[in-house]
NUVEX-536398 format. One record per atom (N, C-alpha, C): x, y, z; residue in one letter. Coordinates in steps of 0.001 Angstrom, whole numbers, plus 500000, padded with zeros to 6 digits. Layout:
<rs>
XYZA
...
</rs>
This chain:
<rs>
723119108088770014M
723326106864770343M
722514105926769098M
722973105422768657R
722521104309767298R
721476103274768271R
720264103140767543N
719070102152767853N
718957101218766958N
718617100142767239S
718058099330765810S
717008098384766445S
716431097919765278L
715185096888765361L
715010096050764288L
714725094864764268V
714679093880763249V
713105093422763183V
712581093896762173L
711372093381761616L
711091092134760635L
710085091613760473P
709653090850759284P
709577091638758008P
709742091125756912L
709506091634755928L
708146092112755502L
707905093267755070P
706421093943754715P
705778093545753739P
704594093384753511P
703858092628752040P
704430093777751219P
704237093240750143S
704298094277748781S
702864095319748545S
703217096234748379L
702322097363747939L
701375096810746760L
701866095940745942N
700783095518745127N
699647094669745869N
700008093800747128H
699177093159747871H
698660093550749208H
698673094884749146A
698146095700750412A
697207096214750507A
696356096489749650Y
695250097163749247Y
694421096447748386Y
693013096406748517I
691903095998747302I
691146097200746987I
690586097597745808T
689935098641745661T
688487097975745317T
687294098762745919R
685815098023746080R
685691098228744450R
684668097619744105R
683928097782742750R
683746099158742407R
683756099544741241G
683208100680740498G
684385101752741160G
685804101391741462G
686619102014741602G
686456103075742892G
685854102743743950G
685550103012745281G
686606103348746130G
686402102939747195Q
687776103320748303Q
688629102128748175Q
689878102343748575R
690811101218748708R
690492100899750129R
690879099307750184I
690578098982752041I
692007097952752032I
692457098103753050M
693725097564753564M
693356096346753660M
694227095071753108T
693912093860753168T
694369093040754753T
693724092077754897D
693904091413756296D
695462091075756461D
696455090761755378T
697735090883755638T
698255092126756009T
698021093142755375T
698662094194755720T
698330094891757237T
696949094791757391R
696465095090759034R
697173094170759755R
697293092568759748K
698267091973760781K
699582092182760483K
700386092670759448Y
701841093158759507Y
701803094507760380Y
700753095662760401K
701159096498760872K
701040096528762472K
700243095363762752L
699641095136764312L
701057094457764870L
701828093639764028D
702601092977764636D
703824093775764277D
703979094689763749V
705170095913763942V
704965096771765139V
703674096777765405W
703347098230766616W
703871097148767772W
703542095898767668S
703828094959768817S
705187094612769205S
706196094295768083L
707877094528768307L
708186095944768381L
707724097000767985V
708302098437768770V
708180098267770023V
707160098074770468K
706566098116772294K
707727097256772952K
707672096264772027A
708514095025772845A
710145095478773253A
710439096101772031A
711836096765772253A
712275097903773119A
710475098202773486G
711040099240774891G
710758100895774421G
710117100959773111I
710042102269772084I
708462102524773027I
708330103457774029K
706977103821774510K
706445105008773727K
707275105806773311T
706519107367772588T
707475107201771398T
706583107504770364P
707250107599768994P
708005108950769034P
709037108867768148Y
709937110046767994Y
709487111289767100Y
709485112280767375K
709123113476766433K
710238113775765594K
711307113413765549K
712360113762764680K
713274112940764754K
713891112324763725L
715148111418763912L
716427112320762997L
717496111793763542S
718655112604762642S
719090111545761621S
718718110477761713L
719300109426760678L
718246108228761022L
717871107565759528I
717089106294759938I
717631105645758578I
717744104406758679S
718331103246757595S
717603102442757559S
717115101670756505Y
716476100557756073Y
717595099221755420Y
717698098268756089M
718477097118755266M
717289096111755142M
717093095697753838F
716083094666753479F
716880093316753135F
716388092051754005F
717309090928753384F
715861090058752891F
716266089660751699Y
715249088851751036Y
715420087553751030Y
714280086396750813P
714874085032750656P
715054084423749610P
715088085003748473D
715925085005747365D
715983085901746372D
716616085913745258N
716843087006744556N
716064087449743446N
714653086907743798R
713882087591742773R
713916089063742504R
713580089691741432K
713539091067741076K
712162091819742027K
712424092880742787R
711313093527743179R
711340094858743380R
710440095492743410D
710280097070743354D
710418097238744772D
711431097607745177N
711872098035746415N
710998099170747277N
710528100196746566D
709867101461747147D
708315100519747727D
707724099845747119N
706684098813747547N
706726098698749137N
707949097695749129G
708059097435750750G
708148098506751408G
709206099409751141L
709356100706751970L
708166101054752446L
706997101553751533K
705806102084751816K
704881101741752663K
704781100437752786I
704074099527753959I
704933099515755042I
706003099481755025L
707177099334756303L
706798100879757087L
707125102049756273R
706857103407757254R
705611103475757326R
704624103195756780D
703285103341757268D
702988102592758513D
703448101283758553A
703513100775759698A
704127101123761257A
705217101924760784L
706137102415761857L
705714103746762301L
704644104426761433K
704039105281761545K
703208105323762888K
703379106290764077G
702564105925765399G
703226105460766275G
704226104320765765S
704766103674766799S
706286103933767011S
707095103874766003L
708420104378765923L
708681105941765908L
707920106665764694F
708025108114764810F
706687108468764428F
706550109794764912V
705040110431764890V
704327110327763458V
705250111005762563D
704710110947761174D
706002110541760320D
705374110024759060D
706446109432758131D
706561110326757010D
706008111383756786C
706378112752755778C
707480113198756198C
708049113515757125W
709462113956757612W
709983113578758899W
710020112194758902Q
710506111609760453Q
712064111537760345Q
712972112037759489A
714298111840759529A
714993113148758800A
715800113685759382I
716654114723758623I
717387114256757414I
717963112995757766E
718522112008756474E
718095110662756659E
718062110267755506W
717840108648755549W
718345107753754338W
718795106651754623E
719183106180753656E
718336104717753463E
718586104295752305Y
717740103061752008Y
718568101779751414Y
718934100675751785L
719769099756751304L
719065098396751022L
719441097724749942S
718643096624750072S
719158095629748989S
718858094505748374G
719390093681747629G
720142092396748351G
720062092422749572R
720680091276750366R
719782090150750359R
720593088850750302I
719994087702750360I
720294086929751937I
718952086530752335D
719510085680753712D
718217084518753458D
718380083460752850R
717153082491752629R
716652082220754046R
717679081824754861D
717071081321756230D
716286082398757321D
716545083716756866N
716101084794758012N
715458085892757173N
714828085834756291P
714152087349755799P
713775088110756749P
714248089402756452R
713915090428757551R
714270092033756929R
713870092899757873V
714348094164757648V
714769094624758606V
716083095647758643E
717075095749759705E
716750097525759531E
716416098041760772I
716401099578761067I
717049100016762093I
717913100747761645D
718935101643762561D
718597103448762426D
718577103646763660W
718297105042763626W
719215105734764760W
719264106996764610I
719900107893765578I
719019108834765830I
718875109218767064K
717542110223767528K
718322111867767551K
</rs>
């Protein structure tokens, strides 16, 4: 059975963390922290009570507000980190197979659509 979820676009990895002076530890920005909390709330509202241990397939479709050039992996990193613990247990091996699709434009409704098969 195929399941799906629509989430807001994640912040770029370039803006997700700040590093303390002197090369110290990296700290999550308020924007990223809020994004993760929002994702957890949306996953819960979708009726997913327990994170999946393993999925057969997961796909990500990004819809951007414009056609600016982006490093798509940056958004995927934050998105997968946000889904860890809510949609799936661990983002290191959450799916046997996954596909990543991007580059679509939707000026009125930027988002990421996630489809998965358990």
